[in-house]
C-alpha positions in Angstrom: -55.6 52.1 206.1 -56.7 54.3 209.1 -60.2 51.6 209.2 -57.5 48.7 209.1 -55.2 50.3 212.3 -58.9 50.8 214.3 -60.0 47.2 213.9 -56.1 45.8 214.9 -56.2 48.4 218.4 -60.1 47.5 219.0 -58.6 43.9 219.4 -55.9 45.0 221.7 -56.3 44.9 225.4 -55.8 47.8 227.8 -51.9 46.5 228.4 -51.1 46.6 224.8 -52.8 49.3 224.1 -51.1 51.3 226.6 -48.0 49.7 225.7 -47.7 50.6 222.2 -48.7 54.3 223.6 -45.2 54.0 226.0 -43.8 53.3 222.7 -45.4 55.5 220.4 -41.8 56.7 218.5 -41.7 53.5 216.8 -45.2 54.0 214.9 -46.7 55.7 212.1 -48.9 58.5 212.5 -52.2 56.8 211.6 -51.5 53.2 214.5 -50.9 56.3 216.8 -54.0 58.3 215.9 -56.2 54.8 216.4 -54.3 53.8 219.8 -55.4 57.8 220.9 -59.1 57.0 219.9 -59.2 53.5 221.4 -57.7 54.5 224.7 -60.1 57.7 225.0 -63.3 55.4 224.0 -62.0 53.0 226.9 -61.4 55.9 228.8 -57.8 54.9 229.3 -55.2 57.6 230.5 -52.4 58.4 228.2 -49.2 60.1 230.4 -47.6 60.8 227.1 -50.3 62.1 225.3 -49.2 65.7 224.7 -45.8 63.8 223.2 -48.0 61.4 220.7 -49.9 64.1 219.2 -47.3 66.1 219.7 -45.8 63.3 216.9 -48.6 63.1 215.1 -48.3 66.8 214.2 -44.9 66.2 212.7 -45.8 63.7 211.0 -48.3 66.0 209.2 -46.6 68.7 208.4 -43.9 66.4 207.0 -46.6 64.5 204.7 -48.0 68.1 204.0 -44.6 69.7 203.3 -44.0 66.7 201.2 -46.9 66.8 199.1 -46.7 70.7 198.5 -42.6 69.9 196.9 -44.4 67.1 194.9 -46.7 69.6 193.3 -43.7 72.1 193.1 -42.1 69.8 191.3 -44.9 68.6 188.8 -46.0 72.2 188.3 -41.8 73.0 186.9 -42.4 69.6 184.7 -45.4 70.8 183.1 -44.2 73.7 182.5 -41.4 72.8 181.0 -43.0 70.4 178.6 -45.4 73.3 178.1 -42.2 75.7 176.6 -40.7 72.8 174.4 -43.9 72.4 173.1 -44.7 75.9 172.4 -42.1 78.0 172.4 -40.6 78.5 168.6 -37.4 79.4 169.9 -37.0 76.2 171.8 -33.3 74.9 170.7 -34.6 71.0 169.7 -36.8 72.8 167.1 -34.1 75.4 165.6 -32.7 74.3 162.4 -29.4 74.2 162.3 -27.6 76.0 159.8 -24.3 77.2 158.4 -23.7 80.6 159.9 -23.3 84.0 158.2 -19.9 83.9 159.4 -18.9 80.8 157.7 -20.8 81.9 154.5 -18.6 85.1 154.5 -15.4 83.4 155.5 -15.4 81.2 152.5 -16.3 83.5 150.2 -13.2 85.6 151.2 -10.7 83.0 151.6 -12.2 80.0 148.9 -14.7 81.2 146.5 -18.0 83.1 146.0 -19.2 79.8 145.0 -18.3 78.0 147.9 -20.0 80.0 150.1 -23.0 80.2 147.7 -22.6 76.3 148.3 -23.1 76.5 152.0 -25.8 79.4 151.5 -28.3 77.1 149.3 -27.0 74.2 151.4 -28.8 76.6 154.3 -32.1 77.5 152.1 -33.0 73.5 151.7 -32.3 72.7 155.3 -35.3 75.3 155.6 -37.2 74.0 152.8 -37.7 76.8 151.2 -37.0 77.7 147.2 -34.1 80.2 145.9 -30.8 77.7 146.5 -30.7 77.2 142.2 -30.6 81.4 142.1 -28.1 81.3 145.1 -25.6 79.2 143.4 -25.8 80.7 140.4 -25.3 84.1 141.6 -22.0 82.6 143.3 -20.5 81.2 140.3 -21.2 84.6 138.6 -19.4 86.3 141.1 -16.6 83.8 140.9 -16.6 84.1 137.2 -16.3 87.9 137.8 -13.6 87.7 139.8 -11.5 85.5 137.8 -11.7 87.9 135.3 -11.4 91.2 137.4 -7.9 88.9 138.4 -7.1 88.7 135.1 -7.2 92.1 134.1 -5.3 93.6 137.3 -3.0 92.1 139.6 -4.5 90.1 142.2 -2.9 92.4 145.3 -4.1 95.5 143.7 -7.3 97.7 145.5 -9.2 96.8 142.7 -8.9 92.6 143.2 -9.6 93.4 146.8 -12.9 95.2 146.5 -14.1 93.0 144.0 -13.7 89.7 146.3 -14.9 91.7 149.8 -18.0 93.0 147.5 -18.6 89.5 146.5 -18.1 87.9 150.4 -20.6 90.4 151.4 -23.2 90.3 148.5 -23.4 86.6 149.1 -23.6 86.7 153.3 -26.2 89.5 153.8 -27.7 90.8 150.7 -28.9 87.0 149.7 -28.9 85.6 153.4 -31.1 88.7 154.4 -33.5 87.5 151.3 -33.8 83.9 151.3 -32.4 83.0 155.0 -34.0 86.1 156.8 -31.9 88.5 158.7 -33.0 87.7 162.8 -33.8 83.8 161.7 -32.8 82.1 165.2 -30.9 78.7 164.3 -27.6 76.6 165.6 -24.8 76.8 164.3 -23.5 73.8 162.3 -20.1 72.4 162.2 -17.9 73.8 159.6 -15.3 70.8 159.3 -16.8 68.9 156.3 -16.9 71.8 153.9 -13.6 73.1 155.2 -11.4 69.5 155.1 -13.1 69.5 151.3 -12.3 73.1 150.4 -9.2 72.4 151.2 -8.7 69.2 149.5 -9.7 71.1 146.4 -7.5 74.0 147.0 -4.6 72.9 148.2 -3.2 70.1 145.0 -3.7 73.7 142.8 -2.0 75.6 145.1 1.0 72.6 145.4 0.8 72.2 141.2 1.3 76.3 140.8 4.0 76.3 144.0 6.1 73.5 142.3 5.4 75.1 138.8 6.2 78.8 139.0 6.5 79.4 135.5 2.8 78.9 134.8 2.0 81.9 137.0 4.4 83.8 135.6 3.1 83.1 132.1 -0.3 83.7 133.2 0.1 87.2 134.6 3.0 88.1 131.6 0.0 87.4 129.4 -2.5 89.4 131.2 -0.7 92.6 132.3 1.5 93.1 129.3 
C-alpha cells in the first residue's frame, strides 16, 4: 500500500503536493508520509510539516493501541478455550444429577424406594456399577419400614427414627459409596419425579381418606 502512495505522489505536480499537505487532516497516514518524503526529495518547504508529523504519530499511536487491544482480546479468547478444554470442573462438563438433598427428601416424605430410584438414576448417569444394588437396598428399607409401621404407631418415635435412618443411609452412606463425597455436579430438576411420586401417593391417600375404616381395621389388627 505504501509503494502505491509513493507512485501516486511521484506523479503529482509541486502545487498538487503542497495542496495535499495543506489539507493533510483528510488523508491517511501512508499518504501523508509519502507526501512528506516526496516534498523532501524535491526540496519543497512544507509550512505545516510539524502538524502533519504530529498527526502521523497520532495515527501510529492509535494503530498500536488497537493492535494491543486485539492481542489482549485474542489472549483472553485463547485462555477461555484452554479452560473450557482442560478444566474438569467446567460447568459444561459437569454431570447433571439429582442432588443429595433430593434423595434425602424423597426418602423421607415418600419412601426409601423413591430415594433409591433417584440415586440409581445418578449412578447410571455416571456410567458406574451399583444401580441395581441401590434399588434393592431401597426396596429392603421400604419393606423394613412397613414392617415397623405394622408393629408400632406411625407417629411413634421408633417409626420416625426408622424413616430418618433409612433416608440418611441412602443420602449419605450409599451416596458417598456410589457417587462420591465431594463430586462436582449440576443439580437436576426434580419436577418430573416429584409429579410422578405425587401421582402415585395422592390416589392412595385419597382412597384411605374416603374409607377411614380400612385404616382403623389395620391399626386395630396390628396394635391389639
